[in-house]
N, C-alpha and C positions, 0 to 999 in steps of 0.2 A: 204295274204288274200286267202283263197281259197273259192268259193262257193260251194255250196250243194244244195239239192232240197227245202231245206228249204226257201233258197232265192229266188226262182221261184214264180212268181204272175200270175195269169190269170187276163189281163187287156183287156177292151173295145177296140175292133179294130179301132173304130173311132176317141181314145185318141193319136194314135201314129203318127207321123209325118214323112214322109220320106224325106231327104235332096239330094238323088240322084236317077235319073232313075236307071232301071235296065234292063238286059239283058233278053228278053224274052224268048230264046231260053233256057239260064240257069234255068228261071222260068218254063218253060215247063217239064225239065228235074225234075226240084224239085218237082214240081206237082205230077208227075206220081211216085215219091219214096214214097211222103207224102201218097198218095192214097194206096199205096202197104203198107206201114207200118200202116195205119190206124190211123196216127197220129202225131203230132211233137216230134221229139228228142231232140231238141237244141233249147233254150230260146234265143231270140233277147234280145240285151242288149241295154240300152234305158235312154235317160237321165230321169231323176226322178222328173224334176222339169217342161220341157217343153214337154216331150213324144217324143223328137226326136229320131229318130234311127240311133243308131250309129253301130250296126251290125245285119244283119237279112234284108234289104231290099227285097231280093227274098223270103225269108219266108214270110214276110209282104204281098207281092204280093200273094202267094201261096193263104193265108187266105182270101185276097180279092177275089180272083178267085172263092173260096169255098162259100163264103159268110159267111163264121164264125162270129160269135158274140164277140169270145175273144180270146187272144193268150197268149202263156206263153211267160214273161220276166224277166228278171232281170233288175232293176231299179238302176241306180247309180248316184252319183254326180259326174257329167263329168268335172265338173273344180276342184274337190278336189281329184278325185281318181287317184293316182299318177301310177296305174297299167293298166291305159289306153294311149297309144301314138298314135298321130294323125299324119299321113305321106300322103304324095301324091303318086299314082300309076304313073310310069314311061311314060305311057300314058295321064296323066292329061293334060288337055288342059289351066290349069292355072299353077303359079309359086311358089305360096306359099300359105298356109292357115290356119286359127287359128281355135279354138274351137269354138271362138264366131262366126267366119263365117259360120260353119257347124249349129249350133242354128239358127242363123240369116236365113238361107236357108230354113231350115225345116218350121220355122215360116212363110216365103213366099209363093207365089204362084208359083214361080220357082224352076228349080231343077236342080242341077249338072249333066253332063253326066254321064253315067254308068261307074262304077270303077275310080271315080276321088278320092274319099278318101279312107283311108285303115286306120282302126282301129285296133291297134295292143294291144291285152289284155292279160296281164301276167296271171292271174288268169284262174285257169282251170274252164272250163264251164262243169255242170254236166249233165250225160247223163239222160235224162228224157222220159217219154212217157206219153204226153197227147192224150188220144183219140179225133177223128174228132166230135164224139157224145157230148162229153163234152163240147169241143170248141164251138158246135153250139149252145148250151143251152144258152138262154138268162138270167133266173134266176136261176141258180144252187143252189142246197142246202147246197152244200159245195164246196167254190172256189178254197180252199187249197190242196185238195186230189188229188192226182196222183196213177196211177195205177201202 
């Protein structure tokens, strides 16, 4: 299955739940690029039930820093989607992890350290451009329209 632009949705920023911390230096670089591009060029991947962020913690942090109302995501069934593999980064401070562990952490008040989990996504992510202006709108007239 390959995703395309029609699979991307704009969701309220507060619905999303990170499961790990970010590297501030990486977020600042991405913030600079996002401002240069004038928008988001890649959607986050999130669990459609819980709102847990699977891929895109730094993009989420940029959206938080910019105080955006919405953010582009592709929502997936994390437990049933066979194209999403979960691994640990070599520097992870734990020995094993499950998809349920990721969801549990996202729903808790504590986060894993940066770069603990790695989600390999076999499906191609579509290139997008959603302007910062559109993402800052609280009540858009059309929520699925992309530039």
